[in-house]
C-alpha positions in Angstrom: 16.2 6.0 24.6 16.6 7.9 21.3 13.5 9.7 20.0 13.7 11.2 16.5 11.6 13.8 14.6 12.0 13.3 10.8 10.2 15.1 8.1 10.7 12.6 5.2 9.2 14.8 2.5 7.4 11.9 0.9 7.7 8.5 2.5 7.5 6.5 -0.8 10.1 8.7 -2.4 12.4 8.5 0.6 11.7 5.0 1.8 15.3 3.8 1.1 16.7 6.6 3.1 14.3 6.0 6.0 15.0 2.3 6.1 18.7 3.1 5.9 18.4 5.5 8.9 16.4 2.9 11.0 19.0 0.2 10.3 22.0 2.4 11.0 20.8 4.4 14.0 18.1 2.1 15.5 16.2 4.9 17.2 13.6 3.8 19.7 10.8 6.1 18.5 10.5 8.0 15.3 8.0 10.7 14.6 7.6 11.2 10.8 6.0 14.2 9.0 5.0 15.0 5.5 4.3 11.4 4.5 2.4 12.5 1.3 0.7 9.1 1.4 -2.8 7.9 2.0 -3.5 5.5 4.9 -3.9 2.7 2.4 -0.5 3.3 0.7 1.6 3.7 3.8 4.5 1.1 3.5 3.7 -0.7 6.7 5.2 -4.0 5.7 8.6 -2.4 4.9 8.5 -0.6 8.3 7.6 -3.9 10.1 10.4 -5.7 8.3 12.8 -3.1 9.6 11.7 -4.0 13.2 9.2 -1.2 13.9 5.5 -1.0 14.7 3.7 2.1 13.5 0.6 4.3 13.7 0.0 6.7 10.9 -2.5 9.4 9.9 -2.1 9.8 6.1 -3.4 12.1 3.4 -3.0 11.6 -0.3 -0.4 13.8 -1.8 0.6 16.0 1.1 0.8 16.3 4.9 0.6 13.1 6.9 2.2 12.1 10.2 3.3 8.8 11.8 4.8 7.4 15.0 7.2 4.4 14.7 8.4 2.3 17.7 11.2 -0.2 17.6 10.0 -3.6 18.6 6.6 -2.4 19.7 3.3 -1.2 18.4 2.4 2.4 19.4 -1.0 2.8 20.9 -2.9 5.7 19.3 -4.3 8.3 21.8 -5.5 11.0 19.4 -5.4 12.0 15.8 -6.0 15.6 14.8 -6.6 18.6 17.0 -9.9 19.8 18.4 -11.3 23.3 17.7 -11.8 23.3 14.0 -14.0 20.3 12.9 -13.8 21.3 9.2 -10.0 20.9 9.2 -9.2 17.7 7.3 -5.4 18.1 7.2 -3.4 15.2 8.6 -1.0 17.1 10.9 -1.2 15.7 14.4 -0.9 12.1 15.7 -0.5 11.3 19.4 0.5 7.8 20.6 1.7 6.1 23.7 4.9 4.0 23.7 6.1 2.3 26.9 4.3 4.8 29.1 5.5 7.8 27.2 3.1 10.0 25.2 4.6 11.1 21.9 3.0 13.4 19.3 4.1 13.8 15.7 3.4 17.3 14.6 3.4 18.9 11.1 2.5 22.5 11.7 1.3 24.5 8.7 3.9 26.5 6.8 1.7 29.6 6.6 3.1 31.2 3.4 2.3 33.4 1.8 1.8 35.9 4.6 -0.3 37.8 5.3 -3.3 35.8 4.1 -5.6 32.8 4.9 -2.7 30.3 5.0 -1.0 32.4 7.7 -4.2 32.8 9.6 -4.7 29.0 9.5 -1.2 28.6 10.8 -1.8 30.8 13.8 -5.1 29.1 14.6 -3.4 25.8 14.4 -0.7 26.9 16.9 -3.4 27.9 19.3 -5.2 24.6 19.0 -1.9 22.8 19.6 -1.3 25.0 22.7 -4.7 23.9 24.1 -3.8 20.2 23.6 -0.3 20.8 25.1 -1.8 22.4 28.1 -4.1 19.5 28.6 -1.2 17.1 28.5 0.6 19.1 31.1 -2.5 19.2 33.3 -2.7 15.4 33.1 0.9 15.2 34.2 1.8 12.6 31.6 5.4 12.3 30.4 5.2 13.7 26.9 7.3 14.7 23.9 5.9 17.0 21.2 8.1 16.3 18.2 7.8 17.5 14.7 8.2 20.1 12.0 6.9 23.2 13.6 7.6 25.5 10.6 8.8 28.1 13.1 12.3 29.6 13.4 12.2 30.6 17.1 15.3 32.8 17.3 17.5 34.9 15.0 20.4 32.6 15.6 18.3 29.7 14.3 18.7 30.7 10.7 21.6 31.3 8.3 20.2 34.7 7.4 17.7 36.8 9.2 17.5 39.1 6.2 16.7 36.3 3.8 13.9 34.9 6.0 12.5 38.2 7.3 9.3 38.1 5.2 8.7 34.4 5.6 5.8 33.0 7.7 8.3 30.9 9.6 9.9 33.9 11.2 7.0 36.3 11.8 6.5 37.7 15.3 3.1 36.0 15.5 4.7 32.6 14.7 7.4 33.1 17.2 5.0 34.3 19.9 2.9 31.1 19.4 6.0 29.0 19.9 7.2 31.0 22.9 3.7 30.6 24.5 4.1 26.8 24.2 7.4 27.0 26.0 5.9 29.3 28.7 3.5 26.5 29.6 6.4 24.5 30.9 7.8 22.7 27.8 11.5 22.4 27.2 13.0 23.0 23.8 15.5 20.2 24.0 17.8 21.2 21.1 18.0 24.8 22.4 18.9 23.5 25.9 21.8 21.5 24.5 22.9 24.1 22.0 22.1 27.5 23.5 24.3 29.4 21.1 22.1 28.5 18.1 23.6 27.8 14.7 22.1 24.3 14.5 20.1 23.7 11.4 17.5 21.0 10.7 16.4 22.0 7.2 18.2 23.0 4.0 16.2 23.9 0.9 16.7 22.1 -2.4 17.1 25.5 -4.1 20.1 27.8 -4.7 22.6 25.3 -3.3 21.4 25.7 0.2 22.9 22.4 1.4 26.2 23.1 -0.2 26.4 26.6 1.3 25.1 25.3 4.7 22.3 27.9 4.3 19.8 26.2 6.6 17.6 26.9 9.6 16.0 25.2 12.6 12.3 24.4 12.4 12.2 20.8 13.7 11.8 20.7 17.5 11.3 18.2 20.2 9.5 19.8 23.2 9.7 17.9 26.5 7.2 17.9 29.4 8.8 18.5 32.9 9.0 14.8 33.8 10.7 14.1 30.5 13.0 17.1 30.6 14.5 15.7 33.8 15.6 12.7 31.8 17.3 14.7 29.1 20.8 13.4 28.2 21.5 15.0 24.9 19.8 16.4 21.7 21.1 16.9 18.2 20.8 16.6 14.5 21.9 13.7 12.3 23.0 16.2 9.7 24.9 13.9 7.4 21.7 12.1 6.3 20.7 15.4 4.5 23.7 15.0 2.2 22.8 11.5 0.9 21.4 10.8 -2.5 17.7 11.7 -2.9 17.5 12.8 0.7 14.8 14.7 2.4 15.4 18.4 2.8 15.2 17.9 6.5 17.7 16.0 8.7 16.6 13.7 11.5 16.5 15.7 14.7 16.7 13.8 18.0 16.7 13.7 21.8 18.3 11.1 24.0 16.6 10.3 27.4 17.6 8.2 30.4 
């Protein structure tokens, strides 16, 4: 079973690239982020024609998450996170596919920091932690997949100095991510590539792709029951180099 996290950076703009990826790789489950599409304009017919069922939580112009399943319709479990009723951002969608609970996550960027956007990011991480803790307590096999907007370690970026002031690499952001792992979640990509140097994102600016100046912010965290089934994890990097590609590459885990 191949499960993918893919920030498409606008599903309508990247639809040809997404459909191409589905056809070529045929992943079993795909968690999409940054749809930048309302619920009404999500291209469900194109997705179905590609052989996938879907649940989505859209928002016009920005944010938005979805879960796709090959040959099946995901069953929605929860959209959004508790703890901040006034938060209308579409950043969390949890579904069940063949007995596996999968969440698509688009964690806030948090820039500029310090400031209200960074404060929101930290509150959001804490709300995610509460939901993650509940999933572990329920002992359901689960995967928390998405764009976390956190660079966990110094070797997860091309340049510590270049990213030093960014919200993605602040001690508070990293501490929130480490607290998730401490609950009992497994960072699948880190387990398979413990030496770091694996990027999932390359900015459109300053020739970042051409210079391989990237960093790792897309993560698939596995509950203990799922971690026992881990075969491999990696990044389908070459898709970042295609015409009109997202600035993220599809990041994946393969399970027994």
